[in-house]
Structure formats: C-alpha cells, structure tokens
Z-matrix of the N, CA and C atoms (Angstrom, degrees):
N
C 1 1.457
C 2 1.524 1 112.01
N 3 1.317 2 118.14 1 -13.31
C 4 1.456 3 119.49 2 -174.79
C 5 1.527 4 113.11 3 -69.54
N 6 1.331 5 118.40 4 -14.71
C 7 1.459 6 119.93 5 178.94
C 8 1.528 7 112.96 6 -93.72
N 9 1.303 8 117.28 7 -4.10
C 10 1.456 9 121.22 8 176.32
C 11 1.524 10 108.65 9 -82.22
N 12 1.321 11 115.94 10 137.24
C 13 1.457 12 121.90 11 177.39
C 14 1.528 13 108.39 12 -102.91
N 15 1.315 14 115.94 13 126.72
C 16 1.458 15 119.61 14 177.43
C 17 1.522 16 108.81 15 -94.33
N 18 1.309 17 115.58 16 123.93
C 19 1.469 18 122.39 17 179.95
C 20 1.526 19 109.58 18 -105.59
N 21 1.302 20 114.78 19 148.61
C 22 1.473 21 120.33 20 178.61
C 23 1.523 22 112.46 21 -96.30
N 24 1.359 23 116.32 22 -30.95
C 25 1.457 24 120.91 23 -178.81
C 26 1.511 25 109.53 24 -136.05
N 27 1.269 26 122.42 25 107.69
C 28 1.458 27 124.34 26 -11.39
C 29 1.528 28 110.07 27 -72.41
N 30 1.304 29 115.36 28 158.72
C 31 1.466 30 120.78 29 -179.66
C 32 1.529 31 108.43 30 -66.96
N 33 1.342 32 115.68 31 119.70
C 34 1.463 33 119.65 32 -179.30
C 35 1.531 34 110.08 33 -170.22
N 36 1.319 35 114.81 34 167.50
C 37 1.455 36 123.67 35 168.46
C 38 1.522 37 106.73 36 -111.51
N 39 1.340 38 116.96 37 136.83
C 40 1.456 39 120.93 38 -179.73
C 41 1.527 40 110.03 39 -131.84
N 42 1.316 41 114.97 40 145.31
C 43 1.464 42 120.07 41 174.73
C 44 1.518 43 109.88 42 -153.21
N 45 1.319 44 115.25 43 145.10
C 46 1.472 45 122.21 44 174.25
C 47 1.522 46 107.58 45 -109.75
N 48 1.311 47 116.09 46 128.09
C 49 1.463 48 123.23 47 175.65
C 50 1.520 49 107.56 48 -105.69
N 51 1.329 50 117.80 49 131.02
C 52 1.468 51 122.34 50 -179.92
C 53 1.540 52 109.31 51 -111.76
N 54 1.333 53 115.57 52 142.52
C 55 1.458 54 121.33 53 -177.27
C 56 1.527 55 110.47 54 -131.27
N 57 1.334 56 115.66 55 162.30
C 58 1.463 57 121.44 56 -178.29
C 59 1.527 58 112.95 57 -73.97
N 60 1.311 59 116.65 58 -27.00
C 61 1.460 60 119.70 59 -177.94
C 62 1.519 61 110.97 60 -165.98
N 63 1.315 62 114.48 61 175.54
C 64 1.461 63 120.39 62 -176.63
C 65 1.522 64 112.57 63 -60.53
N 66 1.320 65 117.72 64 -38.02
C 67 1.463 66 121.07 65 -178.81
C 68 1.534 67 111.12 66 -58.93
N 69 1.310 68 116.71 67 -44.43
C 70 1.472 69 121.06 68 178.61
C 71 1.519 70 111.04 69 -66.75
N 72 1.324 71 115.86 70 -39.44
C 73 1.470 72 120.36 71 177.92
C 74 1.521 73 109.64 72 -61.56
N 75 1.318 74 115.99 73 -46.24
C 76 1.468 75 121.52 74 -178.78
C 77 1.528 76 111.30 75 -63.52
N 78 1.334 77 117.53 76 -41.18
C 79 1.467 78 121.11 77 177.70
C 80 1.527 79 110.57 78 -59.69
N 81 1.323 80 116.35 79 -44.50
C 82 1.464 81 120.32 80 179.02
C 83 1.530 82 110.81 81 -63.87
N 84 1.318 83 116.98 82 -44.34
C 85 1.470 84 120.24 83 179.02
C 86 1.528 85 111.57 84 -61.85
N 87 1.333 86 116.82 85 -38.09
C 88 1.468 87 120.05 86 177.04
C 89 1.532 88 110.65 87 -63.19
N 90 1.333 89 116.77 88 -45.37
C 91 1.468 90 120.43 89 178.09
C 92 1.525 91 110.95 90 -62.97
N 93 1.326 92 116.28 91 -41.95
C 94 1.463 93 120.38 92 179.30
C 95 1.524 94 110.72 93 -63.26
N 96 1.324 95 116.69 94 -41.51
C 97 1.466 96 120.34 95 178.28
C 98 1.519 97 112.04 96 -61.77
N 99 1.326 98 116.77 97 -45.14
C 100 1.470 99 120.73 98 178.34
C 101 1.526 100 111.00 99 -62.75
N 102 1.335 101 116.06 100 -42.88
C 103 1.464 102 119.85 101 -180.00
C 104 1.535 103 110.52 102 -65.07
N 105 1.309 104 117.17 103 -42.54
C 106 1.465 105 120.75 104 178.89
C 107 1.526 106 111.23 105 -62.01
N 108 1.316 107 116.45 106 -41.81
C 109 1.468 108 120.04 107 177.90
C 110 1.527 109 110.86 108 -62.51
N 111 1.324 110 116.82 109 -42.70
C 112 1.466 111 119.44 110 -176.63
C 113 1.530 112 112.25 111 -71.60
N 114 1.333 113 117.54 112 -29.70
C 115 1.470 114 120.53 113 -179.53
C 116 1.524 115 112.45 114 -96.85
N 117 1.330 116 116.19 115 -12.09
C 118 1.464 117 122.47 116 -174.89
C 119 1.532 118 111.49 117 57.29
N 120 1.312 119 114.67 118 37.14
C 121 1.467 120 122.30 119 177.11
C 122 1.519 121 106.77 120 -124.92
N 123 1.329 122 117.15 121 122.40
C 124 1.450 123 121.03 122 -171.17
C 125 1.528 124 110.93 123 -123.59
N 126 1.337 125 117.01 124 103.73
C 127 1.457 126 120.11 125 178.52
C 128 1.527 127 111.08 126 -75.35
N 129 1.323 128 116.44 127 164.66
C 130 1.460 129 120.73 128 171.54
C 131 1.530 130 106.97 129 -77.65
N 132 1.329 131 116.28 130 135.76
C 133 1.464 132 121.45 131 -176.02
C 134 1.525 133 109.52 132 -132.25
N 135 1.323 134 115.41 133 134.96
C 136 1.463 135 120.75 134 166.30
C 137 1.519 136 105.77 135 -132.90
N 138 1.329 137 116.42 136 148.88
C 139 1.463 138 117.91 137 -176.02
C 140 1.517 139 111.23 138 -154.45
N 141 1.317 140 113.32 139 160.76
C 142 1.456 141 123.16 140 172.78
C 143 1.513 142 107.26 141 -130.88
N 144 1.298 143 117.66 142 -166.96
C 145 1.459 144 119.87 143 -174.64
C 146 1.527 145 113.24 144 -66.85
N 147 1.340 146 118.22 145 -25.92
C 148 1.466 147 119.77 146 -177.47
C 149 1.526 148 113.92 147 -130.51
N 150 1.329 149 117.56 148 18.62
C 151 1.463 150 119.28 149 178.75
C 152 1.525 151 110.89 150 -151.78
N 153 1.335 152 114.27 151 158.33
C 154 1.464 153 121.73 152 173.52
C 155 1.527 154 106.88 153 -137.80
N 156 1.330 155 116.59 154 126.87
C 157 1.456 156 122.26 155 173.52
C 158 1.523 157 107.95 156 -103.56
N 159 1.326 158 116.01 157 130.65
C 160 1.465 159 120.96 158 -178.87
C 161 1.525 160 108.98 159 -123.81
N 162 1.316 161 115.86 160 134.85
C 163 1.463 162 122.49 161 175.10
C 164 1.524 163 108.01 162 -123.80
N 165 1.324 164 115.01 163 125.49
C 166 1.462 165 121.44 164 177.02
C 167 1.513 166 107.63 165 -109.51
N 168 1.314 167 115.56 166 122.39
C 169 1.464 168 121.15 167 176.91
C 170 1.532 169 108.38 168 -104.46
N 171 1.341 170 117.51 169 158.70
C 172 1.468 171 119.00 170 178.04
C 173 1.531 172 110.35 171 -55.90
N 174 1.339 173 115.87 172 143.70
C 175 1.469 174 119.85 173 179.04
C 176 1.520 175 111.30 174 -63.57
N 177 1.313 176 116.09 175 -34.28
C 178 1.463 177 121.93 176 -179.93
C 179 1.527 178 109.24 177 -72.59
N 180 1.327 179 117.71 178 128.43
C 181 1.465 180 121.64 179 -179.53
C 182 1.519 181 113.43 180 -81.19
N 183 1.311 182 117.04 181 -1.88
C 184 1.457 183 121.91 182 179.26
C 185 1.534 184 109.20 183 -57.47
N 186 1.331 185 118.37 184 134.81
C 187 1.474 186 120.29 185 -179.60
C 188 1.533 187 113.65 186 -59.18
N 189 1.322 188 117.49 187 -24.46
C 190 1.464 189 121.54 188 179.56
C 191 1.521 190 113.02 189 -94.83
N 192 1.324 191 117.79 190 8.29
C 193 1.468 192 121.38 191 -175.84
C 194 1.526 193 110.76 192 -62.24
N 195 1.311 194 114.53 193 145.69
C 196 1.463 195 122.20 194 177.78
C 197 1.529 196 108.76 195 -120.20
N 198 1.310 197 116.32 196 160.77
C 199 1.458 198 120.77 197 175.31
C 200 1.519 199 109.05 198 -66.87
N 201 1.330 200 116.18 199 145.61
C 202 1.462 201 119.97 200 178.86
C 203 1.525 202 109.72 201 -131.13
N 204 1.310 203 116.00 202 -175.25
C 205 1.468 204 120.39 203 -177.46
C 206 1.526 205 112.21 204 -63.67
N 207 1.321 206 118.24 205 -32.71
C 208 1.468 207 120.78 206 177.67
C 209 1.530 208 110.68 207 -64.01
N 210 1.323 209 117.24 208 -38.14
C 211 1.463 210 121.22 209 177.97
C 212 1.529 211 110.25 210 -65.81
N 213 1.326 212 116.20 211 -43.85
C 214 1.468 213 120.57 212 179.08
C 215 1.534 214 111.23 213 -67.25
N 216 1.320 215 116.64 214 -36.21
C 217 1.466 216 120.51 215 177.45
C 218 1.531 217 109.95 216 -65.57
N 219 1.317 218 116.85 217 -39.18
C 220 1.465 219 120.28 218 177.89
C 221 1.533 220 110.03 219 -63.24
N 222 1.329 221 117.29 220 -41.01
C 223 1.464 222 120.67 221 176.59
C 224 1.527 223 110.23 222 -60.94
N 225 1.320 224 117.29 223 -43.13
C 226 1.469 225 120.93 224 179.12
C 227 1.530 226 110.63 225 -63.99
N 228 1.330 227 117.54 226 -35.58
C 229 1.468 228 120.81 227 177.54
C 230 1.523 229 110.36 228 -65.46
N 231 1.324 230 116.50 229 -37.75
C 232 1.472 231 120.53 230 177.39
C 233 1.533 232 109.18 231 -64.83
N 234 1.327 233 116.76 232 -43.43
C 235 1.471 234 119.84 233 177.07
C 236 1.523 235 110.66 234 -56.55
N 237 1.319 236 116.91 235 -39.52
C 238 1.475 237 121.59 236 -177.16
C 239 1.532 238 111.55 237 -66.40
N 240 1.308 239 118.30 238 -20.33
C 241 1.468 240 120.78 239 179.05
C 242 1.533 241 111.83 240 -66.72
N 243 1.315 242 116.86 241 -18.41
C 244 1.468 243 120.75 242 179.75
C 245 1.523 244 112.08 243 -71.81
N 246 1.338 245 116.21 244 -23.82
C 247 1.462 246 120.76 245 -174.10
C 248 1.471 247 116.86 246 -76.76
C-alpha cells in the first residue's frame, strides 16, 4: 500500500504500475479484469504498452464520501495481483 497516493481532491487512491513489456502489462490487465469482475468493483484504468495507472474512488457516490478500509483493502488486493 505504500506506493498508493491518497488524494483529497478528488478523493481517491492512485498508483502507477510499470512493466518490462506489453506482454507483462497485458497479463496484469487480464488479472485485474478478472478480479474486478469477481468483486464487482471497477477502478478507473489508463494504460500504455509498459504501464497501468489505476484510480480507486470511494464506493459511495455521495459527494462527501471518503476513502474507507474497503477501498484500501481493494488496493491491497490489486497489489497482490503482481505476485
């Protein structure tokens, strides 16, 4: 979790994952897609051939929503996909 950046405006967690090549990037994206489908939690994703940027926003759509332990746990689950 130490590589995730917590932002206040907008409230979110952000992290950039770097890879050696497109194949590794694609493998990670496939794992992330499967995990998102199984948890029904879908982060914002942008990517290039050797990187993936992920933004996790609070599950609650309330404008005053804050990050909670479930959001941080989801980030930790994403980190575990690297292993």
